[in-house]
PQR file of N, CA, C, O and H, with PARSE charges and radii, in Angstrom:
ATOM      1  N   MET A   1       3.893   7.312 -27.068 -0.4000 1.5000
ATOM      2  CA  MET A   1       5.307   7.081 -26.970 -0.0000 2.0000
ATOM      3  C   MET A   1       5.539   5.986 -25.944  0.5500 1.7000
ATOM      4  O   MET A   1       5.060   6.075 -24.813 -0.5500 1.4000
ATOM      5  N   ILE A   2       6.254   4.979 -26.328 -0.4000 1.5000
ATOM      6  CA  ILE A   2       6.598   3.892 -25.410 -0.0000 2.0000
ATOM      7  C   ILE A   2       8.082   4.019 -25.096  0.5500 1.7000
ATOM      8  O   ILE A   2       8.904   4.149 -26.004 -0.5500 1.4000
ATOM      9  H   ILE A   2       6.643   4.906 -27.246  0.4000 1.0000
ATOM     10  N   GLY A   3       8.424   3.982 -23.818 -0.4000 1.5000
ATOM     11  CA  GLY A   3       9.819   4.131 -23.456 -0.0000 2.0000
ATOM     12  C   GLY A   3      10.163   3.464 -22.147  0.5500 1.7000
ATOM     13  O   GLY A   3       9.291   3.151 -21.337 -0.5500 1.4000
ATOM     14  H   GLY A   3       7.756   3.876 -23.081  0.4000 1.0000
ATOM     15  N   ASP A   4      11.461   3.252 -21.951 -0.4000 1.5000
ATOM     16  CA  ASP A   4      11.926   2.576 -20.743 -0.0000 2.0000
ATOM     17  C   ASP A   4      12.769   3.469 -19.832  0.5500 1.7000
ATOM     18  O   ASP A   4      13.457   2.977 -18.937 -0.5500 1.4000
ATOM     19  H   ASP A   4      12.170   3.506 -22.609  0.4000 1.0000
ATOM     20  N   ASN A   5      12.711   4.788 -20.065 -0.4000 1.5000
ATOM     21  CA  ASN A   5      13.431   5.685 -19.163 -0.0000 2.0000
ATOM     22  C   ASN A   5      12.688   7.017 -19.051  0.5500 1.7000
ATOM     23  O   ASN A   5      11.775   7.316 -19.820 -0.5500 1.4000
ATOM     24  H   ASN A   5      12.152   5.187 -20.792  0.4000 1.0000
ATOM     25  N   GLU A   6      13.117   7.798 -18.066 -0.4000 1.5000
ATOM     26  CA  GLU A   6      12.417   9.054 -17.795 -0.0000 2.0000
ATOM     27  C   GLU A   6      12.546  10.046 -18.945  0.5500 1.7000
ATOM     28  O   GLU A   6      11.671  10.893 -19.123 -0.5500 1.4000
ATOM     29  H   GLU A   6      13.859   7.555 -17.442  0.4000 1.0000
ATOM     30  N   PHE A   7      13.603   9.960 -19.719 -0.4000 1.5000
ATOM     31  CA  PHE A   7      13.774  10.876 -20.853 -0.0000 2.0000
ATOM     32  C   PHE A   7      12.715  10.619 -21.926  0.5500 1.7000
ATOM     33  O   PHE A   7      12.238  11.553 -22.569 -0.5500 1.4000
ATOM     34  H   PHE A   7      14.314   9.272 -19.574  0.4000 1.0000
ATOM     35  N   ASP A   8      12.353   9.356 -22.114 -0.4000 1.5000
ATOM     36  CA  ASP A   8      11.290   9.023 -23.069 -0.0000 2.0000
ATOM     37  C   ASP A   8       9.953   9.605 -22.619  0.5500 1.7000
ATOM     38  O   ASP A   8       9.184  10.105 -23.440 -0.5500 1.4000
ATOM     39  H   ASP A   8      12.741   8.597 -21.591  0.4000 1.0000
ATOM     40  N   MET A   9       9.676   9.542 -21.320 -0.4000 1.5000
ATOM     41  CA  MET A   9       8.416  10.060 -20.801 -0.0000 2.0000
ATOM     42  C   MET A   9       8.385  11.587 -20.880  0.5500 1.7000
ATOM     43  O   MET A   9       7.340  12.172 -21.164 -0.5500 1.4000
ATOM     44  H   MET A   9      10.301   9.136 -20.653  0.4000 1.0000
ATOM     45  N   ILE A  10       9.517  12.229 -20.631 -0.4000 1.5000
ATOM     46  CA  ILE A  10       9.604  13.688 -20.750 -0.0000 2.0000
ATOM     47  C   ILE A  10       9.425  14.101 -22.208  0.5500 1.7000
ATOM     48  O   ILE A  10       8.742  15.081 -22.504 -0.5500 1.4000
ATOM     49  H   ILE A  10      10.366  11.753 -20.400  0.4000 1.0000
ATOM     50  N   MET A  11      10.042  13.350 -23.111 -0.4000 1.5000
ATOM     51  CA  MET A  11       9.905  13.639 -24.537 -0.0000 2.0000
ATOM     52  C   MET A  11       8.446  13.516 -24.970  0.5500 1.7000
ATOM     53  O   MET A  11       7.951  14.350 -25.728 -0.5500 1.4000
ATOM     54  H   MET A  11      10.597  12.554 -22.870  0.4000 1.0000
ATOM     55  N   ALA A  12       7.762  12.490 -24.497 -0.4000 1.5000
ATOM     56  CA  ALA A  12       6.350  12.315 -24.832 -0.0000 2.0000
ATOM     57  C   ALA A  12       5.527  13.509 -24.341  0.5500 1.7000
ATOM     58  O   ALA A  12       4.709  14.055 -25.082 -0.5500 1.4000
ATOM     59  H   ALA A  12       8.164  11.812 -23.881  0.4000 1.0000
ATOM     60  N   ARG A  13       5.747  13.901 -23.111 -0.4000 1.5000
ATOM     61  CA  ARG A  13       5.004  15.038 -22.549 -0.0000 2.0000
ATOM     62  C   ARG A  13       5.288  16.316 -23.339  0.5500 1.7000
ATOM     63  O   ARG A  13       4.366  17.069 -23.653 -0.5500 1.4000
ATOM     64  H   ARG A  13       6.411  13.458 -22.509  0.4000 1.0000
ATOM     65  N   ASN A  14       6.558  16.562 -23.658 -0.4000 1.5000
ATOM     66  CA  ASN A  14       6.921  17.774 -24.403 -0.0000 2.0000
ATOM     67  C   ASN A  14       6.347  17.785 -25.814  0.5500 1.7000
ATOM     68  O   ASN A  14       6.137  18.853 -26.389 -0.5500 1.4000
ATOM     69  H   ASN A  14       7.307  15.951 -23.403  0.4000 1.0000
ATOM     70  N   ALA A  15       6.092  16.612 -26.373 -0.4000 1.5000
ATOM     71  CA  ALA A  15       5.509  16.509 -27.711 -0.0000 2.0000
ATOM     72  C   ALA A  15       3.992  16.371 -27.652  0.5500 1.7000
ATOM     73  O   ALA A  15       3.359  16.110 -28.675 -0.5500 1.4000
ATOM     74  H   ALA A  15       6.262  15.744 -25.906  0.4000 1.0000
ATOM     75  N   SER A  16       3.402  16.543 -26.475 -0.4000 1.5000
ATOM     76  CA  SER A  16       1.951  16.395 -26.264 -0.0000 2.0000
ATOM     77  C   SER A  16       1.467  15.007 -26.665  0.5500 1.7000
ATOM     78  O   SER A  16       0.387  14.847 -27.233 -0.5500 1.4000
ATOM     79  H   SER A  16       3.917  16.755 -25.645  0.4000 1.0000
ATOM     80  N   MET A  17       2.289  14.007 -26.355 -0.4000 1.5000
ATOM     81  CA  MET A  17       1.944  12.616 -26.648 -0.0000 2.0000
ATOM     82  C   MET A  17       1.662  11.885 -25.340  0.5500 1.7000
ATOM     83  O   MET A  17       2.045  12.338 -24.262 -0.5500 1.4000
ATOM     84  H   MET A  17       3.167  14.136 -25.893  0.4000 1.0000
ATOM     85  N   VAL A  18       0.994  10.757 -25.458 -0.4000 1.5000
ATOM     86  CA  VAL A  18       0.755   9.883 -24.320 -0.0000 2.0000
ATOM     87  C   VAL A  18       2.024   9.077 -24.069  0.5500 1.7000
ATOM     88  O   VAL A  18       2.621   8.557 -25.012 -0.5500 1.4000
ATOM     89  H   VAL A  18       0.683  10.389 -26.334  0.4000 1.0000
ATOM     90  N   GLY A  19       2.441   8.969 -22.817 -0.4000 1.5000
ATOM     91  CA  GLY A  19       3.622   8.183 -22.468 -0.0000 2.0000
ATOM     92  C   GLY A  19       3.242   6.861 -21.827  0.5500 1.7000
ATOM     93  O   GLY A  19       2.479   6.831 -20.861 -0.5500 1.4000
ATOM     94  H   GLY A  19       1.957   9.391 -22.051  0.4000 1.0000
ATOM     95  N   VAL A  20       3.765   5.778 -22.355 -0.4000 1.5000
ATOM     96  CA  VAL A  20       3.585   4.444 -21.785 -0.0000 2.0000
ATOM     97  C   VAL A  20       4.968   3.948 -21.384  0.5500 1.7000
ATOM     98  O   VAL A  20       5.848   3.806 -22.234 -0.5500 1.4000
ATOM     99  H   VAL A  20       4.385   5.803 -23.140  0.4000 1.0000
ATOM    100  N   ALA A  21       5.163   3.686 -20.110 -0.4000 1.5000
ATOM    101  CA  ALA A  21       6.463   3.264 -19.599 -0.0000 2.0000
ATOM    102  C   ALA A  21       6.605   1.745 -19.627  0.5500 1.7000
ATOM    103  O   ALA A  21       5.629   1.012 -19.470 -0.5500 1.4000
ATOM    104  H   ALA A  21       4.448   3.801 -19.420  0.4000 1.0000
ATOM    105  N   VAL A  22       7.820   1.295 -19.827 -0.4000 1.5000
ATOM    106  CA  VAL A  22       8.146  -0.135 -19.834 -0.0000 2.0000
ATOM    107  C   VAL A  22       9.204  -0.361 -18.763  0.5500 1.7000
ATOM    108  O   VAL A  22      10.358   0.032 -18.932 -0.5500 1.4000
ATOM    109  H   VAL A  22       8.614   1.890 -19.954  0.4000 1.0000
ATOM    110  N   SER A  23       8.808  -1.002 -17.652 -0.4000 1.5000
ATOM    111  CA  SER A  23       9.721  -1.143 -16.516 -0.0000 2.0000
ATOM    112  C   SER A  23      10.691  -2.311 -16.648  0.5500 1.7000
ATOM    113  O   SER A  23      11.547  -2.499 -15.783 -0.5500 1.4000
ATOM    114  H   SER A  23       7.870  -1.322 -17.516  0.4000 1.0000
ATOM    115  N   CYS A  24      10.573  -3.091 -17.707 -0.4000 1.5000
ATOM    116  CA  CYS A  24      11.506  -4.218 -17.882 -0.0000 2.0000
ATOM    117  C   CYS A  24      12.691  -3.803 -18.747  0.5500 1.7000
ATOM    118  O   CYS A  24      13.317  -4.638 -19.400 -0.5500 1.4000
ATOM    119  H   CYS A  24       9.878  -2.939 -18.409  0.4000 1.0000
ATOM    120  N   GLY A  25      12.990  -2.507 -18.746 -0.4000 1.5000
ATOM    121  CA  GLY A  25      14.107  -1.975 -19.522 -0.0000 2.0000
ATOM    122  C   GLY A  25      15.127  -1.289 -18.630  0.5500 1.7000
ATOM    123  O   GLY A  25      15.634  -1.889 -17.683 -0.5500 1.4000
ATOM    124  H   GLY A  25      12.481  -1.829 -18.215  0.4000 1.0000
ATOM    125  N   ALA A  26      15.424  -0.045 -18.929 -0.4000 1.5000
ATOM    126  CA  ALA A  26      16.520   0.682 -18.279 -0.0000 2.0000
ATOM    127  C   ALA A  26      16.212   1.143 -16.850  0.5500 1.7000
ATOM    128  O   ALA A  26      17.123   1.221 -16.026 -0.5500 1.4000
ATOM    129  H   ALA A  26      15.012   0.442 -19.699  0.4000 1.0000
ATOM    130  N   ARG A  27      14.964   1.444 -16.545 -0.4000 1.5000
ATOM    131  CA  ARG A  27      14.626   2.019 -15.242 -0.0000 2.0000
ATOM    132  C   ARG A  27      13.588   1.168 -14.518  0.5500 1.7000
ATOM    133  O   ARG A  27      12.889   0.356 -15.125 -0.5500 1.4000
ATOM    134  H   ARG A  27      14.223   1.380 -17.214  0.4000 1.0000
ATOM    135  N   SER A  28      13.508   1.373 -13.207 -0.4000 1.5000
ATOM    136  CA  SER A  28      12.538   0.638 -12.392 -0.0000 2.0000
ATOM    137  C   SER A  28      11.145   1.257 -12.537  0.5500 1.7000
ATOM    138  O   SER A  28      10.987   2.374 -13.030 -0.5500 1.4000
ATOM    139  H   SER A  28      14.075   2.032 -12.714  0.4000 1.0000
ATOM    140  N   ARG A  29      10.162   0.511 -12.101 -0.4000 1.5000
ATOM    141  CA  ARG A  29       8.776   0.984 -12.135 -0.0000 2.0000
ATOM    142  C   ARG A  29       8.629   2.295 -11.355  0.5500 1.7000
ATOM    143  O   ARG A  29       7.995   3.234 -11.836 -0.5500 1.4000
ATOM    144  H   ARG A  29      10.290  -0.396 -11.701  0.4000 1.0000
ATOM    145  N   ASN A  30       9.214   2.362 -10.154 -0.4000 1.5000
ATOM    146  CA  ASN A  30       9.096   3.566  -9.329 -0.0000 2.0000
ATOM    147  C   ASN A  30       9.723   4.779 -10.004  0.5500 1.7000
ATOM    148  O   ASN A  30       9.174   5.878  -9.928 -0.5500 1.4000
ATOM    149  H   ASN A  30       9.730   1.600  -9.763  0.4000 1.0000
ATOM    150  N   GLN A  31      10.860   4.594 -10.660 -0.4000 1.5000
ATOM    151  CA  GLN A  31      11.501   5.704 -11.362 -0.0000 2.0000
ATOM    152  C   GLN A  31      10.618   6.209 -12.501  0.5500 1.7000
ATOM    153  O   GLN A  31      10.533   7.414 -12.739 -0.5500 1.4000
ATOM    154  H   GLN A  31      11.306   3.701 -10.721  0.4000 1.0000
ATOM    155  N   LEU A  32       9.968   5.291 -13.196 -0.4000 1.5000
ATOM    156  CA  LEU A  32       9.122   5.671 -14.324 -0.0000 2.0000
ATOM    157  C   LEU A  32       7.811   6.303 -13.885  0.5500 1.7000
ATOM    158  O   LEU A  32       7.325   7.231 -14.532 -0.5500 1.4000
ATOM    159  H   LEU A  32      10.037   4.312 -13.003  0.4000 1.0000
ATOM    160  N   LEU A  33       7.233   5.812 -12.794 -0.4000 1.5000
ATOM    161  CA  LEU A  33       5.957   6.362 -12.329 -0.0000 2.0000
ATOM    162  C   LEU A  33       6.079   7.813 -11.902  0.5500 1.7000
ATOM    163  O   LEU A  33       5.086   8.541 -11.917 -0.5500 1.4000
ATOM    164  H   LEU A  33       7.627   5.058 -12.269  0.4000 1.0000
ATOM    165  N   CYS A  34       7.260   8.247 -11.526 -0.4000 1.5000
ATOM    166  CA  CYS A  34       7.481   9.654 -11.170 -0.0000 2.0000
ATOM    167  C   CYS A  34       7.271  10.580 -12.365  0.5500 1.7000
ATOM    168  O   CYS A  34       7.090  11.786 -12.198 -0.5500 1.4000
ATOM    169  H   CYS A  34       8.066   7.656 -11.514  0.4000 1.0000
ATOM    170  N   CYS A  35       7.296  10.015 -13.566 -0.4000 1.5000
ATOM    171  CA  CYS A  35       7.146  10.808 -14.798 -0.0000 2.0000
ATOM    172  C   CYS A  35       5.706  10.817 -15.302  0.5500 1.7000
ATOM    173  O   CYS A  35       5.441  11.340 -16.384 -0.5500 1.4000
ATOM    174  H   CYS A  35       7.443   9.035 -13.702  0.4000 1.0000
ATOM    175  N   ASP A  36       4.782  10.253 -14.548 -0.4000 1.5000
ATOM    176  CA  ASP A  36       3.348  10.255 -14.859 -0.0000 2.0000
ATOM    177  C   ASP A  36       2.972   9.628 -16.204  0.5500 1.7000
ATOM    178  O   ASP A  36       2.264  10.261 -16.987 -0.5500 1.4000
ATOM    179  H   ASP A  36       4.997   9.828 -13.669  0.4000 1.0000
ATOM    180  N   PRO A  37       3.423   8.404 -16.494 -0.5600 1.5000
ATOM    181  CA  PRO A  37       2.959   7.751 -17.725  0.2800 2.0000
ATOM    182  C   PRO A  37       1.485   7.374 -17.568  0.5500 1.7000
ATOM    183  O   PRO A  37       0.992   7.266 -16.445 -0.5500 1.4000
ATOM    184  N   VAL A  38       0.782   7.174 -18.678 -0.4000 1.5000
ATOM    185  CA  VAL A  38      -0.619   6.755 -18.577 -0.0000 2.0000
ATOM    186  C   VAL A  38      -0.722   5.293 -18.177  0.5500 1.7000
ATOM    187  O   VAL A  38      -1.752   4.855 -17.665 -0.5500 1.4000
ATOM    188  H   VAL A  38       1.183   7.262 -19.590  0.4000 1.0000
ATOM    189  N   HIS A  39       0.339   4.544 -18.408 -0.4000 1.5000
ATOM    190  CA  HIS A  39       0.378   3.141 -18.023 -0.0000 2.0000
ATOM    191  C   HIS A  39       1.831   2.725 -17.879  0.5500 1.7000
ATOM    192  O   HIS A  39       2.703   3.271 -18.556 -0.5500 1.4000
ATOM    193  H   HIS A  39       1.176   4.900 -18.823  0.4000 1.0000
ATOM    194  N   CYS A  40       2.100   1.769 -17.006 -0.4000 1.5000
ATOM    195  CA  CYS A  40       3.447   1.230 -16.855 -0.0000 2.0000
ATOM    196  C   CYS A  40       3.378  -0.278 -17.069  0.5500 1.7000
ATOM    197  O   CYS A  40       2.706  -0.991 -16.323 -0.5500 1.4000
ATOM    198  H   CYS A  40       1.392   1.326 -16.456  0.4000 1.0000
ATOM    199  N   ILE A  41       4.066  -0.745 -18.074 -0.4000 1.5000
ATOM    200  CA  ILE A  41       4.086  -2.168 -18.414 -0.0000 2.0000
ATOM    201  C   ILE A  41       5.245  -2.824 -17.678  0.5500 1.7000
ATOM    202  O   ILE A  41       6.387  -2.378 -17.784 -0.5500 1.4000
ATOM    203  H   ILE A  41       4.612  -0.166 -18.680  0.4000 1.0000
ATOM    204  N   ASP A  42       4.946  -3.886 -16.931 -0.4000 1.5000
ATOM    205  CA  ASP A  42       5.988  -4.609 -16.213 -0.0000 2.0000
ATOM    206  C   ASP A  42       6.478  -5.825 -17.001  0.5500 1.7000
ATOM    207  O   ASP A  42       7.618  -6.260 -16.839 -0.5500 1.4000
ATOM    208  H   ASP A  42       4.018  -4.248 -16.846  0.4000 1.0000
ATOM    209  N   GLU A  43       5.629  -6.355 -17.832 -0.4000 1.5000
ATOM    210  CA  GLU A  43       5.980  -7.491 -18.688 -0.0000 2.0000
ATOM    211  C   GLU A  43       5.436  -7.214 -20.079  0.5500 1.7000
ATOM    212  O   GLU A  43       4.350  -6.653 -20.228 -0.5500 1.4000
ATOM    213  H   GLU A  43       4.702  -6.002 -17.964  0.4000 1.0000
ATOM    214  N   PHE A  44       6.188  -7.605 -21.092 -0.4000 1.5000
ATOM    215  CA  PHE A  44       5.808  -7.267 -22.456 -0.0000 2.0000
ATOM    216  C   PHE A  44       4.425  -7.782 -22.840  0.5500 1.7000
ATOM    217  O   PHE A  44       3.728  -7.128 -23.617 -0.5500 1.4000
ATOM    218  H   PHE A  44       7.070  -8.061 -20.971  0.4000 1.0000
ATOM    219  N   ASN A  45       4.006  -8.939 -22.315 -0.4000 1.5000
ATOM    220  CA  ASN A  45       2.692  -9.477 -22.700 -0.0000 2.0000
ATOM    221  C   ASN A  45       1.538  -8.584 -22.249  0.5500 1.7000
ATOM    222  O   ASN A  45       0.415  -8.748 -22.727 -0.5500 1.4000
ATOM    223  H   ASN A  45       4.571  -9.470 -21.684  0.4000 1.0000
ATOM    224  N   GLU A  46       1.789  -7.650 -21.344 -0.4000 1.5000
ATOM    225  CA  GLU A  46       0.751  -6.696 -20.951 -0.0000 2.0000
ATOM    226  C   GLU A  46       0.418  -5.722 -22.077  0.5500 1.7000
ATOM    227  O   GLU A  46      -0.684  -5.175 -22.119 -0.5500 1.4000
ATOM    228  H   GLU A  46       2.700  -7.517 -20.955  0.4000 1.0000
ATOM    229  N   PHE A  47       1.345  -5.506 -22.972 -0.4000 1.5000
ATOM    230  CA  PHE A  47       1.150  -4.528 -24.037 -0.0000 2.0000
ATOM    231  C   PHE A  47      -0.073  -4.835 -24.880  0.5500 1.7000
ATOM    232  O   PHE A  47      -0.916  -3.964 -25.093 -0.5500 1.4000
ATOM    233  H   PHE A  47       2.241  -5.950 -22.939  0.4000 1.0000
ATOM    234  N   HIS A  48      -0.178  -6.065 -25.362 -0.4000 1.5000
ATOM    235  CA  HIS A  48      -1.304  -6.429 -26.227 -0.0000 2.0000
ATOM    236  C   HIS A  48      -2.613  -6.528 -25.451  0.5500 1.7000
ATOM    237  O   HIS A  48      -3.672  -6.192 -25.981 -0.5500 1.4000
ATOM    238  H   HIS A  48       0.506  -6.774 -25.189  0.4000 1.0000
ATOM    239  N   GLY A  49      -2.553  -6.985 -24.206 -0.4000 1.5000
ATOM    240  CA  GLY A  49      -3.775  -7.172 -23.439 -0.0000 2.0000
ATOM    241  C   GLY A  49      -4.328  -5.922 -22.799  0.5500 1.7000
ATOM    242  O   GLY A  49      -5.537  -5.821 -22.592 -0.5500 1.4000
ATOM    243  H   GLY A  49      -1.692  -7.258 -23.776  0.4000 1.0000
ATOM    244  N   ARG A  50      -3.467  -4.957 -22.476 -0.4000 1.5000
ATOM    245  CA  ARG A  50      -3.929  -3.775 -21.748 -0.0000 2.0000
ATOM    246  C   ARG A  50      -3.753  -2.472 -22.502  0.5500 1.7000
ATOM    247  O   ARG A  50      -4.665  -1.646 -22.534 -0.5500 1.4000
ATOM    248  H   ARG A  50      -2.484  -5.038 -22.643  0.4000 1.0000
ATOM    249  N   VAL A  51      -2.617  -2.279 -23.095 -0.4000 1.5000
ATOM    250  CA  VAL A  51      -2.310  -0.988 -23.697 -0.0000 2.0000
ATOM    251  C   VAL A  51      -2.955  -0.817 -25.054  0.5500 1.7000
ATOM    252  O   VAL A  51      -3.607   0.197 -25.303 -0.5500 1.4000
ATOM    253  H   VAL A  51      -1.875  -2.950 -23.068  0.4000 1.0000
ATOM    254  N   MET A  52      -2.787  -1.782 -25.932 -0.4000 1.5000
ATOM    255  CA  MET A  52      -3.335  -1.630 -27.286 -0.0000 2.0000
ATOM    256  C   MET A  52      -4.851  -1.412 -27.284  0.5500 1.7000
ATOM    257  O   MET A  52      -5.317  -0.511 -27.981 -0.5500 1.4000
ATOM    258  H   MET A  52      -2.257  -2.605 -25.730  0.4000 1.0000
ATOM    259  N   PRO A  53      -5.640  -2.185 -26.541 -0.5600 1.5000
ATOM    260  CA  PRO A  53      -7.088  -1.941 -26.537  0.2800 2.0000
ATOM    261  C   PRO A  53      -7.467  -0.565 -25.988  0.5500 1.7000
ATOM    262  O   PRO A  53      -8.457   0.024 -26.421 -0.5500 1.4000
ATOM    263  N   ARG A  54      -6.697  -0.062 -25.053 -0.4000 1.5000
ATOM    264  CA  ARG A  54      -7.003   1.242 -24.459 -0.0000 2.0000
ATOM    265  C   ARG A  54      -6.961   2.362 -25.494  0.5500 1.7000
ATOM    266  O   ARG A  54      -7.692   3.346 -25.385 -0.5500 1.4000
ATOM    267  H   ARG A  54      -5.893  -0.542 -24.701  0.4000 1.0000
ATOM    268  N   PHE A  55      -6.108   2.207 -26.489 -0.4000 1.5000
ATOM    269  CA  PHE A  55      -5.959   3.232 -27.509 -0.0000 2.0000
ATOM    270  C   PHE A  55      -6.623   2.840 -28.829  0.5500 1.7000
ATOM    271  O   PHE A  55      -6.374   3.454 -29.867 -0.5500 1.4000
ATOM    272  H   PHE A  55      -5.514   1.408 -26.578  0.4000 1.0000
ATOM    273  N   GLY A  56      -7.464   1.817 -28.777 -0.4000 1.5000
ATOM    274  CA  GLY A  56      -8.207   1.427 -29.968 -0.0000 2.0000
ATOM    275  C   GLY A  56      -7.386   0.703 -31.014  0.5500 1.7000
ATOM    276  O   GLY A  56      -7.809   0.569 -32.162 -0.5500 1.4000
ATOM    277  H   GLY A  56      -7.666   1.319 -27.934  0.4000 1.0000
ATOM    278  N   ALA A  57      -6.203   0.233 -30.614 -0.4000 1.5000
ATOM    279  CA  ALA A  57      -5.346  -0.495 -31.564 -0.0000 2.0000
ATOM    280  C   ALA A  57      -5.698  -1.976 -31.503  0.5500 1.7000
ATOM    281  O   ALA A  57      -6.218  -2.470 -30.503 -0.5500 1.4000
ATOM    282  H   ALA A  57      -5.860   0.342 -29.681  0.4000 1.0000
ATOM    283  N   ARG A  58      -5.407  -2.658 -32.578 -0.4000 1.5000
ATOM    284  CA  ARG A  58      -5.635  -4.089 -32.577 -0.0000 2.0000
ATOM    285  C   ARG A  58      -4.343  -4.783 -32.963  0.5500 1.7000
ATOM    286  O   ARG A  58      -3.509  -4.236 -33.684 -0.5500 1.4000
ATOM    287  H   ARG A  58      -4.985  -2.257 -33.391  0.4000 1.0000
ATOM    288  N   GLN A  59      -4.205  -5.978 -32.474 -0.4000 1.5000
ATOM    289  CA  GLN A  59      -2.994  -6.741 -32.738 -0.0000 2.0000
ATOM    290  C   GLN A  59      -2.980  -7.219 -34.187  0.5500 1.7000
ATOM    291  O   GLN A  59      -3.989  -7.703 -34.699 -0.5500 1.4000
ATOM    292  H   GLN A  59      -4.883  -6.422 -31.889  0.4000 1.0000
ATOM    293  N   THR A  60      -1.865  -7.084 -34.822 -0.4000 1.5000
ATOM    294  CA  THR A  60      -1.719  -7.611 -36.179 -0.0000 2.0000
ATOM    295  C   THR A  60      -0.625  -8.663 -36.165  0.5500 1.7000
ATOM    296  O   THR A  60       0.345  -8.574 -35.411 -0.5500 1.4000
ATOM    297  H   THR A  60      -1.045  -6.691 -34.406  0.4000 1.0000
ATOM    298  N   ILE A  61      -0.801  -9.636 -36.997 -0.4000 1.5000
ATOM    299  CA  ILE A  61       0.176 -10.711 -37.096 -0.0000 2.0000
ATOM    300  C   ILE A  61       0.704 -10.718 -38.513  0.5500 1.7000
ATOM    301  O   ILE A  61      -0.063 -10.824 -39.471 -0.5500 1.4000
ATOM    302  H   ILE A  61      -1.589  -9.709 -37.609  0.4000 1.0000
ATOM    303  N   GLU A  62       2.015 -10.605 -38.648 -0.4000 1.5000
ATOM    304  CA  GLU A  62       2.621 -10.646 -39.964 -0.0000 2.0000
ATOM    305  C   GLU A  62       3.094 -12.052 -40.249  0.5500 1.7000
ATOM    306  O   GLU A  62       3.674 -12.717 -39.390 -0.5500 1.4000
ATOM    307  H   GLU A  62       2.638 -10.520 -37.870  0.4000 1.0000
ATOM    308  N   VAL A  63       2.839 -12.495 -41.464 -0.4000 1.5000
ATOM    309  CA  VAL A  63       3.221 -13.845 -41.860 -0.0000 2.0000
ATOM    310  C   VAL A  63       4.371 -13.778 -42.831  0.5500 1.7000
ATOM    311  O   VAL A  63       4.850 -14.814 -43.293 -0.5500 1.4000
ATOM    312  H   VAL A  63       2.369 -11.955 -42.161  0.4000 1.0000
TER
END
């Protein structure tokens, strides 16, 4: 579950999902880290370089 607020991280935990926080949205990094995400993205370009490989995903490009 990727989200930009604490409710998204709580929802992920309640659904037994991994939570990945995005601090360039509704909440600050510190607010999101209190919810124990597995990773906190500060800039969107971190998603493809750090998060996707961690979960075995690969980038796809649609034409």
